A tleap script that builds the chain and sets N, CA, C and O, in Angstrom:
source leaprc.protein.ff14SB
mol = sequence {
  NMET ARG SER ARG ASP ASP ARG TYR THR LEU
  ASP LEU PHE PRO GLU ALA PRO LYS PRO LYS
  LYS ARG LYS TYR VAL ARG LYS THR GLU PRO
  ARG ALA MET VAL ARG ARG THR ASP PRO ASP
  THR SER ARG ALA ALA ALA ASN THR ILE ASP
  ALA THR ALA LEU GLU GLN ARG VAL TYR GLU
  VAL ILE CYS SER PHE PRO ASN GLY CYS ILE
  SER ASP ASP ILE VAL ARG LEU ILE PRO GLU
  HIE GLY VAL GLN THR VAL SER PRO ARG TYR
  ALA LYS LEU ILE GLN LYS GLY PHE ILE VAL
  ASP THR GLY GLU ARG ARG ARG GLY ALA ALA
  GLY ARG GLY GLN ARG VAL MET ARG LYS ALA
  CASP
}
set mol.1.N position { 0.839 -1.176 0.000 }
set mol.1.CA position { 0.000 0.000 0.000 }
set mol.1.C position { 0.880 1.233 0.000 }
set mol.1.O position { 1.899 1.260 0.690 }
set mol.2.N position { 0.519 2.233 -0.742 }
set mol.2.CA position { 1.304 3.452 -0.857 }
set mol.2.C position { 1.009 4.414 0.282 }
set mol.2.O position { -0.094 4.448 0.829 }
set mol.3.N position { 2.029 5.195 0.623 }
set mol.3.CA position { 1.811 6.279 1.587 }
set mol.3.C position { 1.385 7.519 0.822 }
set mol.3.O position { 1.379 7.522 -0.409 }
set mol.4.N position { 1.033 8.561 1.538 }
set mol.4.CA position { 0.608 9.794 0.874 }
set mol.4.C position { 1.736 10.421 0.069 }
set mol.4.O position { 1.479 11.059 -0.951 }
set mol.5.N position { 2.981 10.252 0.506 }
set mol.5.CA position { 4.129 10.836 -0.201 }
set mol.5.C position { 4.439 10.084 -1.486 }
set mol.5.O position { 5.086 10.635 -2.376 }
set mol.6.N position { 3.998 8.855 -1.600 }
set mol.6.CA position { 4.281 8.034 -2.780 }
set mol.6.C position { 3.197 8.118 -3.843 }
set mol.6.O position { 3.179 7.293 -4.757 }
set mol.7.N position { 2.307 9.072 -3.755 }
set mol.7.CA position { 1.179 9.093 -4.675 }
set mol.7.C position { 1.569 9.363 -6.119 }
set mol.7.O position { 0.776 9.107 -7.026 }
set mol.8.N position { 2.773 9.876 -6.353 }
set mol.8.CA position { 3.213 10.161 -7.718 }
set mol.8.C position { 4.187 9.117 -8.248 }
set mol.8.O position { 4.706 9.268 -9.354 }
set mol.9.N position { 4.442 8.069 -7.487 }
set mol.9.CA position { 5.347 7.019 -7.948 }
set mol.9.C position { 4.555 5.900 -8.583 }
set mol.9.O position { 3.395 5.658 -8.247 }
set mol.10.N position { 5.203 5.227 -9.503 }
set mol.10.CA position { 4.571 4.125 -10.214 }
set mol.10.C position { 4.699 2.853 -9.391 }
set mol.10.O position { 5.785 2.520 -8.918 }
set mol.11.N position { 3.616 2.161 -9.224 }
set mol.11.CA position { 3.616 0.900 -8.486 }
set mol.11.C position { 3.909 -0.223 -9.471 }
set mol.11.O position { 3.065 -0.562 -10.300 }
set mol.12.N position { 5.106 -0.802 -9.382 }
set mol.12.CA position { 5.498 -1.864 -10.306 }
set mol.12.C position { 4.890 -3.212 -9.956 }
set mol.12.O position { 4.789 -4.088 -10.814 }
set mol.13.N position { 4.488 -3.384 -8.717 }
set mol.13.CA position { 3.945 -4.659 -8.274 }
set mol.13.C position { 2.589 -4.453 -7.595 }
set mol.13.O position { 2.472 -4.573 -6.375 }
set mol.14.N position { 1.579 -4.144 -8.389 }
set mol.14.CA position { 0.256 -3.955 -7.773 }
set mol.14.C position { -0.257 -5.277 -7.217 }
set mol.14.O position { 0.176 -6.354 -7.626 }
set mol.15.N position { -1.179 -5.171 -6.287 }
set mol.15.CA position { -1.762 -6.394 -5.718 }
set mol.15.C position { -2.514 -7.152 -6.798 }
set mol.15.O position { -3.271 -6.570 -7.574 }
set mol.16.N position { -2.294 -8.450 -6.836 }
set mol.16.CA position { -2.987 -9.293 -7.806 }
set mol.16.C position { -4.451 -9.413 -7.399 }
set mol.16.O position { -4.758 -9.467 -6.208 }
set mol.17.N position { -5.357 -9.455 -8.372 }
set mol.17.CA position { -6.767 -9.629 -8.008 }
set mol.17.C position { -6.978 -10.981 -7.340 }
set mol.17.O position { -6.387 -11.985 -7.736 }
set mol.18.N position { -7.815 -10.989 -6.339 }
set mol.18.CA position { -8.082 -12.228 -5.615 }
set mol.18.C position { -9.027 -13.092 -6.435 }
set mol.18.O position { -10.007 -12.588 -6.984 }
set mol.19.N position { -8.742 -14.395 -6.523 }
set mol.19.CA position { -9.649 -15.270 -7.274 }
set mol.19.C position { -11.000 -15.361 -6.571 }
set mol.19.O position { -11.093 -15.303 -5.345 }
set mol.20.N position { -12.036 -15.504 -7.381 }
set mol.20.CA position { -13.384 -15.613 -6.836 }
set mol.20.C position { -13.524 -16.946 -6.107 }
set mol.20.O position { -13.230 -18.006 -6.659 }
set mol.21.N position { -13.976 -16.875 -4.866 }
set mol.21.CA position { -14.124 -18.086 -4.066 }
set mol.21.C position { -15.403 -18.811 -4.442 }
set mol.21.O position { -16.450 -18.194 -4.635 }
set mol.22.N position { -15.303 -20.117 -4.541 }
set mol.22.CA position { -16.472 -20.943 -4.809 }
set mol.22.C position { -17.158 -21.217 -3.485 }
set mol.22.O position { -16.504 -21.530 -2.490 }
set mol.23.N position { -18.465 -21.099 -3.475 }
set mol.23.CA position { -19.223 -21.369 -2.260 }
set mol.23.C position { -19.498 -22.863 -2.139 }
set mol.23.O position { -19.952 -23.505 -3.086 }
set mol.24.N position { -19.218 -23.398 -0.973 }
set mol.24.CA position { -19.507 -24.802 -0.716 }
set mol.24.C position { -20.592 -24.902 0.343 }
set mol.24.O position { -20.598 -24.154 1.321 }
set mol.25.N position { -21.490 -25.820 0.137 }
set mol.25.CA position { -22.590 -26.057 1.063 }
set mol.25.C position { -22.039 -26.747 2.303 }
set mol.25.O position { -21.248 -27.685 2.209 }
set mol.26.N position { -22.471 -26.266 3.470 }
set mol.26.CA position { -22.047 -26.893 4.722 }
set mol.26.C position { -22.716 -28.255 4.886 }
set mol.26.O position { -23.799 -28.502 4.357 }
set mol.27.N position { -22.052 -29.118 5.621 }
set mol.27.CA position { -22.512 -30.501 5.803 }
set mol.27.C position { -23.896 -30.562 6.451 }
set mol.27.O position { -24.197 -29.827 7.391 }
set mol.28.N position { -24.716 -31.450 5.927 }
set mol.28.CA position { -26.039 -31.728 6.493 }
set mol.28.C position { -25.989 -33.111 7.136 }
set mol.28.O position { -25.674 -34.105 6.482 }
set mol.29.N position { -26.300 -33.153 8.402 }
set mol.29.CA position { -26.303 -34.418 9.136 }
set mol.29.C position { -27.542 -35.227 8.765 }
set mol.29.O position { -28.615 -34.652 8.579 }
set mol.30.N position { -27.416 -36.566 8.652 }
set mol.30.CA position { -28.574 -37.402 8.324 }
set mol.30.C position { -29.728 -37.242 9.306 }
set mol.30.O position { -30.889 -37.320 8.903 }
set mol.31.N position { -29.435 -37.020 10.584 }
set mol.31.CA position { -30.503 -36.890 11.582 }
set mol.31.C position { -31.338 -35.633 11.353 }
set mol.31.O position { -32.461 -35.531 11.845 }
set mol.32.N position { -30.781 -34.663 10.596 }
set mol.32.CA position { -31.525 -33.435 10.307 }
set mol.32.C position { -32.555 -33.645 9.200 }
set mol.32.O position { -33.373 -32.762 8.942 }
set mol.33.N position { -32.523 -34.792 8.551 }
set mol.33.CA position { -33.435 -35.051 7.438 }
set mol.33.C position { -34.664 -35.860 7.830 }
set mol.33.O position { -35.538 -36.102 6.998 }
set mol.34.N position { -34.737 -36.282 9.095 }
set mol.34.CA position { -35.886 -37.077 9.539 }
set mol.34.C position { -36.511 -36.462 10.787 }
set mol.34.O position { -35.858 -35.739 11.540 }
set mol.35.N position { -37.783 -36.766 10.985 }
set mol.35.CA position { -38.501 -36.313 12.174 }
set mol.35.C position { -38.529 -37.448 13.205 }
set mol.35.O position { -38.303 -38.610 12.869 }
set mol.36.N position { -38.801 -37.105 14.426 }
set mol.36.CA position { -38.893 -38.126 15.483 }
set mol.36.C position { -39.976 -39.139 15.201 }
set mol.36.O position { -39.876 -40.294 15.614 }
set mol.37.N position { -41.005 -38.717 14.505 }
set mol.37.CA position { -42.147 -39.591 14.245 }
set mol.37.C position { -41.972 -40.458 12.995 }
set mol.37.O position { -42.824 -41.300 12.713 }
set mol.38.N position { -40.883 -40.268 12.240 }
set mol.38.CA position { -40.656 -41.046 11.019 }
set mol.38.C position { -40.330 -42.497 11.351 }
set mol.38.O position { -39.732 -42.778 12.389 }
set mol.39.N position { -40.719 -43.420 10.474 }
set mol.39.CA position { -40.416 -44.836 10.707 }
set mol.39.C position { -38.924 -45.121 10.550 }
set mol.39.O position { -38.175 -44.303 10.017 }
set mol.40.N position { -38.512 -46.283 11.019 }
set mol.40.CA position { -37.091 -46.658 10.970 }
set mol.40.C position { -36.571 -46.738 9.536 }
set mol.40.O position { -35.377 -46.548 9.307 }
set mol.41.N position { -37.438 -47.012 8.578 }
set mol.41.CA position { -37.000 -47.073 7.183 }
set mol.41.C position { -36.564 -45.697 6.677 }
set mol.41.O position { -35.638 -45.597 5.872 }
set mol.42.N position { -37.222 -44.649 7.141 }
set mol.42.CA position { -36.824 -43.292 6.766 }
set mol.42.C position { -35.465 -42.944 7.357 }
set mol.42.O position { -34.643 -42.297 6.707 }
set mol.43.N position { -35.235 -43.372 8.583 }
set mol.43.CA position { -33.932 -43.127 9.224 }
set mol.43.C position { -32.824 -43.871 8.479 }
set mol.43.O position { -31.741 -43.326 8.264 }
set mol.44.N position { -33.095 -45.101 8.091 }
set mol.44.CA position { -32.097 -45.882 7.345 }
set mol.44.C position { -31.807 -45.227 5.990 }
set mol.44.O position { -30.654 -45.164 5.564 }
set mol.45.N position { -32.841 -44.748 5.327 }
set mol.45.CA position { -32.657 -44.090 4.029 }
set mol.45.C position { -31.853 -42.812 4.179 }
set mol.45.O position { -31.014 -42.510 3.330 }
set mol.46.N position { -32.089 -42.055 5.239 }
set mol.46.CA position { -31.362 -40.806 5.467 }
set mol.46.C position { -29.872 -41.060 5.646 }
set mol.46.O position { -29.047 -40.233 5.259 }
set mol.47.N position { -29.533 -42.190 6.225 }
set mol.47.CA position { -28.117 -42.520 6.427 }
set mol.47.C position { -27.420 -42.963 5.145 }
set mol.47.O position { -26.190 -42.968 5.087 }
set mol.48.N position { -28.174 -43.330 4.128 }
set mol.48.CA position { -27.553 -43.784 2.882 }
set mol.48.C position { -27.370 -42.661 1.858 }
set mol.48.O position { -26.668 -42.841 0.863 }
set mol.49.N position { -27.993 -41.511 2.093 }
set mol.49.CA position { -27.917 -40.392 1.148 }
set mol.49.C position { -26.826 -39.423 1.573 }
set mol.49.O position { -26.720 -39.076 2.750 }
set mol.50.N position { -26.016 -38.985 0.617 }
set mol.50.CA position { -25.048 -37.926 0.888 }
set mol.50.C position { -25.751 -36.605 0.584 }
set mol.50.O position { -25.633 -36.059 -0.512 }
set mol.51.N position { -26.480 -36.109 1.570 }
set mol.51.CA position { -27.305 -34.914 1.375 }
set mol.51.C position { -26.461 -33.696 1.048 }
set mol.51.O position { -26.891 -32.842 0.273 }
set mol.52.N position { -25.280 -33.597 1.617 }
set mol.52.CA position { -24.426 -32.438 1.365 }
set mol.52.C position { -24.022 -32.375 -0.098 }
set mol.52.O position { -24.074 -31.308 -0.708 }
set mol.53.N position { -23.624 -33.496 -0.662 }
set mol.53.CA position { -23.230 -33.522 -2.076 }
set mol.53.C position { -24.428 -33.207 -2.968 }
set mol.53.O position { -24.295 -32.503 -3.969 }
set mol.54.N position { -25.580 -33.723 -2.609 }
set mol.54.CA position { -26.787 -33.455 -3.394 }
set mol.54.C position { -27.187 -31.980 -3.299 }
set mol.54.O position { -27.573 -31.375 -4.299 }
set mol.55.N position { -27.094 -31.404 -2.100 }
set mol.55.CA position { -27.378 -29.983 -1.936 }
set mol.55.C position { -26.405 -29.142 -2.760 }
set mol.55.O position { -26.807 -28.157 -3.380 }
set mol.56.N position { -25.134 -29.524 -2.767 }
set mol.56.CA position { -24.135 -28.795 -3.548 }
set mol.56.C position { -24.482 -28.836 -5.030 }
set mol.56.O position { -24.391 -27.823 -5.723 }
set mol.57.N position { -24.877 -30.000 -5.510 }
set mol.57.CA position { -25.235 -30.156 -6.934 }
set mol.57.C position { -26.463 -29.315 -7.281 }
set mol.57.O position { -26.483 -28.640 -8.310 }
set mol.58.N position { -27.485 -29.354 -6.428 }
set mol.58.CA position { -28.691 -28.560 -6.662 }
set mol.58.C position { -28.345 -27.072 -6.626 }
set mol.58.O position { -28.825 -26.306 -7.461 }
set mol.59.N position { -27.523 -26.662 -5.674 }
set mol.59.CA position { -27.100 -25.262 -5.576 }
set mol.59.C position { -26.375 -24.812 -6.843 }
set mol.59.O position { -26.639 -23.722 -7.350 }
set mol.60.N position { -25.469 -25.635 -7.357 }
set mol.60.CA position { -24.726 -25.280 -8.569 }
set mol.60.C position { -25.659 -25.143 -9.775 }
set mol.60.O position { -25.478 -24.255 -10.608 }
set mol.61.N position { -26.646 -26.020 -9.863 }
set mol.61.CA position { -27.608 -25.922 -10.967 }
set mol.61.C position { -28.420 -24.639 -10.837 }
set mol.61.O position { -28.627 -23.944 -11.832 }
set mol.62.N position { -28.882 -24.309 -9.637 }
set mol.62.CA position { -29.653 -23.075 -9.428 }
set mol.62.C position { -28.801 -21.862 -9.787 }
set mol.62.O position { -29.306 -20.904 -10.372 }
set mol.63.N position { -27.521 -21.892 -9.443 }
set mol.63.CA position { -26.621 -20.771 -9.770 }
set mol.63.C position { -26.461 -20.588 -11.279 }
set mol.63.O position { -26.146 -19.488 -11.731 }
set mol.64.N position { -26.669 -21.630 -12.054 }
set mol.64.CA position { -26.503 -21.536 -13.506 }
set mol.64.C position { -27.684 -20.823 -14.174 }
set mol.64.O position { -27.639 -20.553 -15.374 }
set mol.65.N position { -28.736 -20.517 -13.411 }
set mol.65.CA position { -29.902 -19.800 -13.925 }
set mol.65.C position { -29.942 -18.406 -13.277 }
set mol.65.O position { -30.428 -18.270 -12.154 }
set mol.66.N position { -29.447 -17.386 -13.956 }
set mol.66.CA position { -29.414 -16.054 -13.330 }
set mol.66.C position { -30.795 -15.489 -12.995 }
set mol.66.O position { -30.917 -14.680 -12.076 }
set mol.67.N position { -31.828 -15.897 -13.718 }
set mol.67.CA position { -33.184 -15.410 -13.457 }
set mol.67.C position { -34.002 -16.378 -12.618 }
set mol.67.O position { -35.220 -16.232 -12.515 }
set mol.68.N position { -33.350 -17.360 -12.021 }
set mol.68.CA position { -34.032 -18.340 -11.198 }
set mol.68.C position { -34.536 -19.522 -12.023 }
set mol.68.O position { -34.579 -19.470 -13.252 }
set mol.69.N position { -34.912 -20.574 -11.326 }
set mol.69.CA position { -35.379 -21.775 -12.013 }
set mol.69.C position { -36.423 -22.480 -11.161 }
set mol.69.O position { -36.594 -22.189 -9.978 }
set mol.70.N position { -37.112 -23.414 -11.798 }
set mol.70.CA position { -38.118 -24.222 -11.118 }
set mol.70.C position { -37.589 -25.648 -11.009 }
set mol.70.O position { -36.550 -25.975 -11.581 }
set mol.71.N position { -38.293 -26.478 -10.287 }
set mol.71.CA position { -37.866 -27.869 -10.086 }
set mol.71.C position { -37.690 -28.609 -11.409 }
set mol.71.O position { -36.753 -29.394 -11.556 }
set mol.72.N position { -38.577 -28.371 -12.373 }
set mol.72.CA position { -38.453 -29.043 -13.672 }
set mol.72.C position { -37.115 -28.738 -14.336 }
set mol.72.O position { -36.524 -29.616 -14.966 }
set mol.73.N position { -36.626 -27.493 -14.202 }
set mol.73.CA position { -35.334 -27.117 -14.779 }
set mol.73.C position { -34.201 -27.906 -14.130 }
set mol.73.O position { -33.288 -28.375 -14.810 }
set mol.74.N position { -34.269 -28.044 -12.825 }
set mol.74.CA position { -33.213 -28.743 -12.092 }
set mol.74.C position { -33.215 -30.232 -12.428 }
set mol.74.O position { -32.163 -30.818 -12.686 }
set mol.75.N position { -34.387 -30.832 -12.425 }
set mol.75.CA position { -34.500 -32.268 -12.733 }
set mol.75.C position { -34.031 -32.553 -14.161 }
set mol.75.O position { -33.453 -33.607 -14.426 }
set mol.76.N position { -34.276 -31.623 -15.076 }
set mol.76.CA position { -33.817 -31.802 -16.456 }
set mol.76.C position { -32.289 -31.837 -16.523 }
set mol.76.O position { -31.725 -32.545 -17.356 }
set mol.77.N position { -31.608 -31.070 -15.644 }
set mol.77.CA position { -30.148 -31.035 -15.649 }
set mol.77.C position { -29.517 -32.089 -14.741 }
set mol.77.O position { -28.328 -32.384 -14.865 }
set mol.78.N position { -30.298 -32.651 -13.842 }
set mol.78.CA position { -29.827 -33.744 -12.980 }
set mol.78.C position { -30.797 -34.908 -13.179 }
set mol.78.O position { -31.571 -35.221 -12.274 }
set mol.79.N position { -30.768 -35.549 -14.340 }
set mol.79.CA position { -31.779 -36.574 -14.640 }
set mol.79.C position { -31.707 -37.822 -13.758 }
set mol.79.O position { -32.676 -38.578 -13.684 }
set mol.80.N position { -30.584 -38.044 -13.097 }
set mol.80.CA position { -30.477 -39.236 -12.247 }
set mol.80.C position { -31.258 -39.096 -10.938 }
set mol.80.O position { -31.415 -40.071 -10.202 }
set mol.81.N position { -31.744 -37.897 -10.648 }
set mol.81.CA position { -32.539 -37.666 -9.436 }
set mol.81.C position { -33.905 -37.113 -9.825 }
set mol.81.O position { -34.009 -36.244 -10.690 }
set mol.82.N position { -34.925 -37.611 -9.195 }
set mol.82.CA position { -36.278 -37.144 -9.463 }
set mol.82.C position { -36.624 -35.919 -8.633 }
set mol.82.O position { -35.846 -35.494 -7.779 }
set mol.83.N position { -37.776 -35.368 -8.887 }
set mol.83.CA position { -38.212 -34.178 -8.165 }
set mol.83.C position { -38.394 -34.480 -6.673 }
set mol.83.O position { -38.254 -33.585 -5.840 }
set mol.84.N position { -38.704 -35.734 -6.334 }
set mol.84.CA position { -38.863 -36.113 -4.919 }
set mol.84.C position { -37.532 -36.047 -4.174 }
set mol.84.O position { -37.516 -35.898 -2.953 }
set mol.85.N position { -36.430 -36.156 -4.887 }
set mol.85.CA position { -35.105 -36.070 -4.277 }
set mol.85.C position { -34.591 -34.641 -4.289 }
set mol.85.O position { -33.907 -34.219 -3.357 }
set mol.86.N position { -34.915 -33.893 -5.334 }
set mol.86.CA position { -34.397 -32.539 -5.507 }
set mol.86.C position { -35.123 -31.518 -4.629 }
set mol.86.O position { -34.475 -30.717 -3.954 }
set mol.87.N position { -36.447 -31.536 -4.630 }
set mol.87.CA position { -37.204 -30.483 -3.949 }
set mol.87.C position { -36.975 -30.404 -2.432 }
set mol.87.O position { -37.039 -29.301 -1.889 }
set mol.88.N position { -36.714 -31.500 -1.724 }
set mol.88.CA position { -36.438 -31.359 -0.287 }
set mol.88.C position { -35.137 -30.612 0.016 }
set mol.88.O position { -34.937 -30.170 1.148 }
set mol.89.N position { -34.268 -30.465 -0.953 }
set mol.89.CA position { -32.994 -29.757 -0.736 }
set mol.89.C position { -33.203 -28.256 -0.602 }
set mol.89.O position { -32.369 -27.569 -0.010 }
set mol.90.N position { -34.311 -27.731 -1.145 }
set mol.90.CA position { -34.549 -26.289 -1.102 }
set mol.90.C position { -34.601 -25.759 0.327 }
set mol.90.O position { -33.996 -24.732 0.634 }
set mol.91.N position { -35.321 -26.457 1.194 }
set mol.91.CA position { -35.497 -25.977 2.571 }
set mol.91.C position { -34.151 -25.791 3.261 }
set mol.91.O position { -33.923 -24.769 3.909 }
set mol.92.N position { -33.266 -26.758 3.129 }
set mol.92.CA position { -31.945 -26.655 3.764 }
set mol.92.C position { -31.103 -25.560 3.128 }
set mol.92.O position { -30.404 -24.829 3.829 }
set mol.93.N position { -31.165 -25.440 1.802 }
set mol.93.CA position { -30.388 -24.404 1.126 }
set mol.93.C position { -30.900 -23.003 1.478 }
set mol.93.O position { -30.112 -22.064 1.593 }
set mol.94.N position { -32.202 -22.866 1.648 }
set mol.94.CA position { -32.760 -21.581 2.082 }
set mol.94.C position { -32.341 -21.303 3.519 }
set mol.94.O position { -31.931 -20.190 3.850 }
set mol.95.N position { -32.445 -22.310 4.359 }
set mol.95.CA position { -32.087 -22.171 5.775 }
set mol.95.C position { -30.614 -21.797 5.939 }
set mol.95.O position { -30.265 -21.021 6.829 }
set mol.96.N position { -29.760 -22.341 5.092 }
set mol.96.CA position { -28.325 -22.048 5.155 }
set mol.96.C position { -27.959 -20.734 4.465 }
set mol.96.O position { -26.817 -20.283 4.551 }
set mol.97.N position { -28.925 -20.124 3.783 }
set mol.97.CA position { -28.689 -18.822 3.160 }
set mol.97.C position { -28.077 -18.865 1.773 }
set mol.97.O position { -27.562 -17.851 1.301 }
set mol.98.N position { -28.120 -20.011 1.107 }
set mol.98.CA position { -27.530 -20.137 -0.222 }
set mol.98.C position { -28.484 -19.751 -1.347 }
set mol.98.O position { -28.059 -19.205 -2.366 }
set mol.99.N position { -29.772 -20.032 -1.165 }
set mol.99.CA position { -30.757 -19.711 -2.196 }
set mol.99.C position { -31.939 -19.003 -1.558 }
set mol.99.O position { -32.098 -18.998 -0.337 }
set mol.100.N position { -32.774 -18.398 -2.418 }
set mol.100.CA position { -33.993 -17.742 -1.944 }
set mol.100.C position { -35.158 -18.147 -2.835 }
set mol.100.O position { -34.986 -18.437 -4.019 }
set mol.101.N position { -36.331 -18.161 -2.249 }
set mol.101.CA position { -37.570 -18.335 -3.000 }
set mol.101.C position { -37.967 -16.929 -3.423 }
set mol.101.O position { -38.222 -16.080 -2.569 }
set mol.102.N position { -38.024 -16.667 -4.719 }
set mol.102.CA position { -38.298 -15.322 -5.225 }
set mol.102.C position { -39.737 -14.888 -4.996 }
set mol.102.O position { -40.043 -13.700 -5.099 }
set mol.103.N position { -40.622 -15.821 -4.688 }
set mol.103.CA position { -42.036 -15.508 -4.557 }
set mol.103.C position { -42.768 -15.629 -5.888 }
set mol.103.O position { -43.998 -15.639 -5.934 }
set mol.104.N position { -42.006 -15.719 -6.959 }
set mol.104.CA position { -42.572 -15.881 -8.303 }
set mol.104.C position { -42.947 -17.350 -8.513 }
set mol.104.O position { -42.355 -18.238 -7.899 }
set mol.105.N position { -43.912 -17.599 -9.366 }
set mol.105.CA position { -44.307 -18.962 -9.722 }
set mol.105.C position { -44.300 -19.085 -11.233 }
set mol.105.O position { -44.737 -18.180 -11.945 }
set mol.106.N position { -43.801 -20.215 -11.718 }
set mol.106.CA position { -43.810 -20.506 -13.155 }
set mol.106.C position { -44.500 -21.841 -13.368 }
set mol.106.O position { -44.435 -22.736 -12.525 }
set mol.107.N position { -45.157 -21.957 -14.502 }
set mol.107.CA position { -45.882 -23.182 -14.826 }
set mol.107.C position { -44.885 -24.277 -15.194 }
set mol.107.O position { -44.010 -24.084 -16.038 }
set mol.108.N position { -45.035 -25.430 -14.544 }
set mol.108.CA position { -44.189 -26.582 -14.824 }
set mol.108.C position { -44.787 -27.458 -15.906 }
set mol.108.O position { -45.831 -27.132 -16.470 }
set mol.109.N position { -44.126 -28.569 -16.196 }
set mol.109.CA position { -44.560 -29.487 -17.250 }
set mol.109.C position { -45.952 -30.059 -16.963 }
set mol.109.O position { -46.715 -30.337 -17.888 }
set mol.110.N position { -46.274 -30.232 -15.692 }
set mol.110.CA position { -47.585 -30.788 -15.329 }
set mol.110.C position { -48.686 -29.731 -15.359 }
set mol.110.O position { -49.851 -30.043 -15.112 }
set mol.111.N position { -48.325 -28.481 -15.661 }
set mol.111.CA position { -49.314 -27.423 -15.737 }
set mol.111.C position { -49.546 -26.678 -14.435 }
set mol.111.O position { -50.321 -25.722 -14.405 }
set mol.112.N position { -48.891 -27.095 -13.357 }
set mol.112.CA position { -49.046 -26.438 -12.066 }
set mol.112.C position { -47.923 -25.434 -11.842 }
set mol.112.O position { -46.837 -25.562 -12.407 }
set mol.113.N position { -48.199 -24.436 -11.013 }
set mol.113.CA position { -47.185 -23.449 -10.676 }
set mol.113.C position { -46.099 -24.045 -9.781 }
set mol.113.O position { -46.396 -24.812 -8.865 }
set mol.114.N position { -44.861 -23.697 -10.042 }
set mol.114.CA position { -43.738 -24.136 -9.207 }
set mol.114.C position { -42.978 -22.912 -8.708 }
set mol.114.O position { -42.919 -21.890 -9.392 }
set mol.115.N position { -42.396 -23.020 -7.517 }
set mol.115.CA position { -41.618 -21.925 -6.959 }
set mol.115.C position { -40.396 -21.648 -7.821 }
set mol.115.O position { -39.785 -22.563 -8.374 }
set mol.116.N position { -40.056 -20.379 -7.924 }
set mol.116.CA position { -38.831 -19.993 -8.619 }
set mol.116.C position { -37.763 -19.755 -7.574 }
set mol.116.O position { -37.915 -18.903 -6.698 }
set mol.117.N position { -36.680 -20.512 -7.669 }
set mol.117.CA position { -35.568 -20.413 -6.737 }
set mol.117.C position { -34.392 -19.762 -7.468 }
set mol.117.O position { -34.186 -19.989 -8.661 }
set mol.118.N position { -33.625 -18.949 -6.736 }
set mol.118.CA position { -32.414 -18.386 -7.312 }
set mol.118.C position { -31.352 -18.250 -6.237 }
set mol.118.O position { -31.633 -18.338 -5.042 }
set mol.119.N position { -30.125 -18.034 -6.691 }
set mol.119.CA position { -28.989 -17.872 -5.786 }
set mol.119.C position { -29.205 -16.644 -4.919 }
set mol.119.O position { -29.656 -15.608 -5.406 }
set mol.120.N position { -28.883 -16.756 -3.633 }
set mol.120.CA position { -28.988 -15.602 -2.723 }
set mol.120.C position { -27.875 -14.610 -3.058 }
set mol.120.O position { -26.788 -14.999 -3.486 }
set mol.121.N position { -28.161 -13.336 -2.858 }
set mol.121.CA position { -27.162 -12.295 -3.155 }
set mol.121.C position { -26.040 -12.251 -2.179 }
set mol.121.O position { -25.137 -11.425 -2.313 }
savepdb mol mol.pdb
quit
């Protein structure tokens, strides 16, 4: 950093621009995906899913849509997961502050309105 007396000197080694940091989703514990009243099969299923990796993938897809997207858009880009797997990730991503529900609704393939999600600012 220059002092006030150095304002007329040429800086030969300016600070390099900092690379843009990639946002990573914080870990989601399996116990956070089930309720106390859920059957043991739901608890077993929660332990087999890597929710953090799935949340990261859903977050990256949402980030690729600057004007927001609906569940149909996400499922189209992640065809190995159905809407039943993708849509539960929204609540955690909203809670963690990564995405927001814009309040807008768009018509999906089934003709019903779907929430528009986008990256949080």
